[in-house]
LUMTIVO-352419 format. One line per 10 residues: number of its first residue (from 0); their letters; for each residue x, y, z of C-alpha. Coordinates in Angstrom, 1 decimal, m for minus. Example, Ala and Ser with C-alpha at 12.3 -4.5 7.8 and 13.67 -1.06 7.14 Angstrom:
# residues 2
0	as	12.3:m4.5:7.8; 13.7:m1.1:7.1
This chain:
# residues 278
0	metvvstavs	0.0:0.0:0.0; 1.2:3.5:m0.9; 0.7:6.2:1.7; 0.8:9.6:0.1; m1.0:12.9:0.6; m3.5:13.8:m2.1; m4.5:17.3:m3.1; m6.9:16.0:m5.8; m10.5:17.3:m5.9; m13.5:15.8:m7.6
10	vavargvlrl	m14.4:17.2:m11.0; m17.9:16.9:m12.5; m17.4:15.9:m16.1; m21.0:15.0:m16.9; m24.3:14.7:m15.0; m23.8:12.0:m12.4; m20.1:11.5:m13.3; m17.2:12.7:m11.1; m13.5:12.3:m11.8; m10.8:12.0:m9.1
20	tapnpslmtg	m7.2:11.6:m10.2; m5.1:9.3:m8.1; m1.8:10.8:m6.8; 0.4:8.6:m8.9; 1.9:10.9:m11.5; 4.7:9.5:m13.6; 6.2:9.4:m17.1; 3.7:6.7:m18.0; 0.6:7.7:m16.0; 0.8:11.5:m16.7
30	pgtnsyvvge	m1.0:13.4:m14.0; m2.1:10.1:m12.5; m4.8:7.5:m12.9; m8.3:8.8:m13.4; m11.0:7.2:m11.2; m14.6:8.0:m12.0; m17.7:7.9:m9.7; m20.8:7.2:m11.7; m24.3:7.5:m10.4; m26.4:9.6:m8.0
40	secavldpgp	m28.6:7.5:m5.7; m26.3:4.4:m6.1; m22.8:4.6:m7.5; m20.2:2.7:m9.4; m16.5:3.5:m9.1; m14.6:2.9:m12.3; m10.9:2.1:m12.0; m10.1:2.9:m8.3; m6.4:3.0:m9.2; m3.3:1.9:m7.2
50	dievhverlv	m3.7:1.0:m3.5; m3.4:4.5:m2.1; m5.4:4.9:1.1; m6.2:8.6:0.9; m7.4:8.2:m2.7; m9.9:5.4:m1.7; m11.1:7.7:1.2; m11.7:10.5:m1.2; m13.6:8.2:m3.6; m15.9:7.1:m0.7
60	aaapgpirwi	m16.4:10.7:0.4; m17.1:12.0:m3.1; m19.8:9.4:m3.9; m23.3:11.0:m3.6; m24.8:7.6:m2.7; m23.6:4.2:m1.6; m21.0:2.6:m3.8; m22.4:m0.7:m5.0; m20.0:m1.6:m7.9; m16.3:m1.3:m8.5
70	vlththpdhs	m15.8:m1.5:m12.3; m12.5:m2.2:m13.9; m11.2:m1.5:m17.4; m8.3:m3.9:m16.9; m5.9:m5.1:m14.2; m2.6:m3.2:m14.7; m1.2:m2.1:m11.4; m2.1:1.6:m11.8; m5.8:0.8:m12.4; m7.1:m2.0:m10.1
80	paamrlkaat	m5.2:m2.7:m6.8; m7.3:m0.2:m4.8; m10.4:m2.3:m5.6; m9.9:m4.6:m2.6; m9.5:m1.7:m0.2; m12.6:0.0:m1.6; m14.6:m3.2:m1.4; m13.6:m3.6:2.3; m14.8:m0.1:2.9; m18.1:m0.3:1.0
90	gamivgraap	m19.0:m3.9:0.4; m19.2:m3.2:m3.3; m19.0:m5.9:m6.0; m15.8:m5.9:m8.2; m16.7:m6.2:m11.8; m14.3:m6.9:m14.7; m12.3:m9.5:m16.5; m9.8:m11.9:m15.1; m6.1:m10.9:m15.1; m4.0:m12.7:m17.7
100	edgrqdtatr	m0.9:m14.5:m16.6; 1.7:m12.3:m18.3; 3.6:m11.1:m15.2; 2.4:m7.5:m15.6; m1.0:m7.7:m13.9; m2.6:m7.1:m10.5; m3.4:m10.7:m9.6; m4.3:m9.9:m6.0; m7.6:m8.3:m6.9; m10.4:m10.9:m6.9
110	idrlvrdeef	m13.1:m10.3:m9.5; m16.6:m11.0:m8.1; m18.5:m10.8:m11.4; m16.8:m11.6:m14.7; m18.4:m9.3:m17.2; m19.4:m10.3:m20.7; m19.3:m8.1:m23.9; m22.2:m5.6:m24.0; m23.4:m6.5:m20.5; m24.7:m3.7:m18.3
120	vgarghelqa	m23.6:m2.8:m14.8; m24.8:m0.1:m12.5; m27.8:1.8:m11.2; m30.8:2.5:m13.3; m30.3:5.6:m15.4; m26.5:5.4:m15.0; m25.9:1.9:m16.5; m22.4:1.2:m17.9; m22.2:m1.1:m20.9; m19.1:m3.3:m21.3
130	ittpghasnh	m17.4:m3.0:m24.6; m14.5:m5.5:m24.8; m11.4:m3.9:m26.3; m8.4:m6.1:m26.2; m5.1:m4.7:m27.5; m3.4:m2.9:m24.7; m4.2:m5.9:m22.5; m6.3:m9.0:m23.4; m8.7:m8.3:m20.6; m9.3:m4.6:m21.4
140	vcwlhaasgf	m12.9:m3.3:m21.3; m14.2:0.1:m22.2; m17.4:1.2:m20.6; m20.2:3.2:m22.3; m22.3:5.5:m20.1; m25.4:5.9:m22.3; m26.9:8.6:m20.2; m24.1:11.0:m21.1; m22.6:9.4:m24.2; m19.3:9.2:m22.4
150	lfsgdhilng	m16.9:6.3:m23.2; m14.6:5.4:m20.2; m11.7:4.3:m22.3; m9.2:3.1:m19.6; m5.8:2.8:m21.4; m7.3:2.0:m24.9; m7.5:5.7:m25.7; m5.5:8.3:m23.8; m5.3:12.1:m23.9; m1.8:13.4:m24.3
160	sttvilppdg	0.0:10.2:m24.9; m0.1:7.0:m27.0; m1.1:3.6:m25.6; 1.7:1.1:m25.3; 0.8:m2.3:m26.7; 2.5:m5.0:m24.5; 3.0:m8.3:m26.2; 2.5:m11.2:m25.9; m0.7:m10.4:m24.0; m1.1:m7.1:m25.9
170	dmaayllale	m2.0:m7.3:m29.6; m1.8:m4.6:m32.2; m4.3:m6.1:m34.7; m6.8:m6.5:m31.9; m6.2:m2.9:m30.7; m6.9:m1.5:m34.2; m10.0:m3.6:m34.6; m11.3:m2.4:m31.2; m10.7:1.2:m32.3; m12.8:0.6:m35.4
180	rlrrlplnai	m15.6:m0.8:m33.2; m15.5:2.2:m30.8; m15.7:4.6:m33.7; m19.1:3.2:m34.6; m20.6:3.9:m31.1; m22.8:6.9:m30.4; m20.2:8.9:m28.4; m20.3:12.4:m27.1; m16.9:12.3:m25.4; m14.2:10.0:m24.2
190	apghgdvird	m13.1:9.9:m20.5; m9.7:8.3:m20.6; m7.7:6.6:m17.8; m5.1:9.3:m18.0; m5.5:12.9:m19.1; m8.5:15.2:m19.7; m11.8:14.5:m21.4; m11.7:14.2:m25.2; m14.6:16.2:m26.6; m14.3:15.1:m30.3
200	pvaaidalia	m14.3:11.3:m30.0; m14.5:10.5:m33.7; m11.7:12.8:m34.7; m9.6:11.4:m31.8; m10.2:7.8:m32.9; m9.5:8.6:m36.5; m6.2:10.3:m35.5; m5.2:7.2:m33.5; m5.9:4.8:m36.3; m4.0:7.0:m38.8
210	hrlrreakvf	m1.1:7.3:m36.4; m0.8:3.6:m35.9; m1.0:2.9:m39.6; 1.7:5.5:m40.3; 3.9:3.9:m37.7; 3.3:0.5:m39.1; 4.3:1.7:m42.6; 7.5:3.2:m41.1; 8.2:m0.1:m39.3; 8.0:m2.0:m42.6
220	erlhaagevt	10.1:0.7:m44.4; 12.9:0.8:m41.9; 12.8:m3.0:m41.5; 13.1:m3.4:m45.3; 16.0:m1.0:m45.4; 17.8:m2.7:m42.5; 17.8:m6.1:m44.1; 18.0:m8.1:m40.9; 17.8:m6.5:m37.5; 17.0:m7.0:m33.8
230	ldelvarvyd	14.3:m5.1:m31.9; 16.9:m3.1:m30.0; 18.6:m2.1:m33.3; 15.3:m1.2:m35.0; 13.6:0.8:m32.2; 15.8:3.9:m32.6; 15.3:3.9:m36.4; 11.5:3.6:m36.2; 11.0:5.9:m33.2; 13.6:8.5:m34.2
240	dvspalhgwa	10.8:11.1:m33.6; 10.4:10.0:m29.9; 12.7:10.9:m27.0; 15.3:8.1:m26.4; 14.0:8.0:m22.8; 10.9:6.4:m24.1; 12.5:3.9:m26.4; 12.3:1.2:m23.7; 8.5:1.5:m23.8; 8.4:2.0:m27.6
250	rfsleahlik	10.1:m1.3:m28.0; 7.0:m3.1:m26.8; 4.8:m1.4:m29.4; 7.4:m2.1:m32.1; 7.3:m5.8:m31.3; 3.5:m5.7:m31.5; 3.7:m4.1:m34.9; 6.2:m6.7:m36.0; 4.1:m9.6:m34.7; 1.1:m8.2:m36.7
260	lererrarra	3.3:m8.0:m39.9; 4.5:m11.5:m39.2; 0.9:m12.8:m39.1; 0.3:m10.9:m42.4; 3.4:m12.6:m43.9; 5.1:m9.2:m44.4; 7.9:m9.9:m41.8; 9.8:m13.0:m40.7; 11.4:m13.7:m37.4; 14.5:m16.0:m36.9
270	gdrwtaig	15.6:m16.1:m33.3; 15.9:m12.5:m32.2; 16.3:m11.1:m35.7; 13.6:m9.7:m38.0; 13.5:m9.3:m41.8; 10.9:m7.8:m44.1; 9.1:m10.0:m46.7; 8.3:m8.5:m50.1
């Protein structure tokens, strides 16, 4: 458990929706993990964040009614560990999908209700609909709040940074397919797991898809030019527009792009070396 002092305040982002940002700022989390309190007479808390006692206390205090549900987008350590502490304080049910065994997950949080695609959770008038969105993680779920048209996007769509795809659990092809699915939803805004509300959701999704496809084209171009190369040798060539301090994280997304190209028979792997095909 982390014990830090929070100066965060709740921010109303829509009717019946409050945002509280956990005090866990970092290079990868930006200002911190966004937690959302959804509802009026009865409430759901979406992504309670890391196990920070003062943040859990603030979530309980901010809720305008009893917290009945704790809803997770996924089980990375900056999103779900506080769920058990919040459940102990409120008796709420933890809803989400089971953590994959990839060594990067919060496996201590016990899911009470395994959610299915398009299933609804929450109080009448503030229901949240599960939209399964694998890509960043295989158990990732976005949640649609029909009352406001807000999509709670977790780490699938961020404001101010690009989602890291973490293979082998993360999958670039699945990520892009999920973006296409989200684009077809009736959205008014996107409330991400990190960063501020995105008010033009279609433009944001289109920009993300275009960015990923441009990056994929660059991966293939630089791989083709290299002839045969390792991930570590290729990352600086593909991400020469990104600070070298981020190349360690970019390496994961690069591998995800290469795996997608391999499945499409546009790249070949031999040991730790990659070559382009065609």
